[in-house]
N, C-alpha and C positions, 0 to 999 in steps of 0.2 A: 749668219751669225752678225753682220754688220747691223742688221735691223735690231736684234736684241741688245747689242752694245749701245745703240742710239737709244733705244727705249729707256734702258737703265741709267744712261746719262741724263736724258730728260727728266726722268723721275727723281734722280738725286738733286737736279738743279732746282726742280719746284719745291722739293722737301727743305733745301737750305736757304731758301729765300726768306728773308726777314720782312715784316711789314715796315713801311716807311712811315715815320712820324711826320706829321706836317706841323712844323712848328709855327708857320705863319698863321694858321687857324688858332692855335692856343694864344699867340701874341694878340690876334685880334680880339679874342674874347677878353683878354686881361685889359685891353685899351679901351674896350666899349663902354661908353656911357649908357648903362642898361635901362631899358624902359620895359618893364615887366607888365604882361597883360595875361588875364586868365586864358587858358586854352580848353577848359573843360567846363560842364555845366554846373559843378559844385564850386568852382572857382578856387580849388585847393592846389592846382597845378598851374604854375605860371611860366610864360616863355618871354625871353627878350625878343622884342619885334626887329631888334638891329642885327643881332649876332646869333639867336635861336637857342640860347643857353637855357636850360630847363631846370626850374627851381620848385620844389614841392613845399607846401607849407607843412610845418610840423604841428602835432597836436598842441592846442593851447596858443598857438600864434594867431595874431589878429590878422583877419582878411580884409585888407583895405577895399575891396570890391562888394562888400555887402552893405 
């Protein structure tokens, strides 16, 4: 009986855990002086070389790497 109670308690603990937000990563991205470089062959997807933020060029936007 004890094993079943322990199993149910562990199941509830896992179910009730909420993911932790990492505010330091968000603050790091906000403070970053972005330096975007293309990461695909078309040059439509850019990523910051410092923090890793990804930016997709929208239709009609000028690609500075062509």
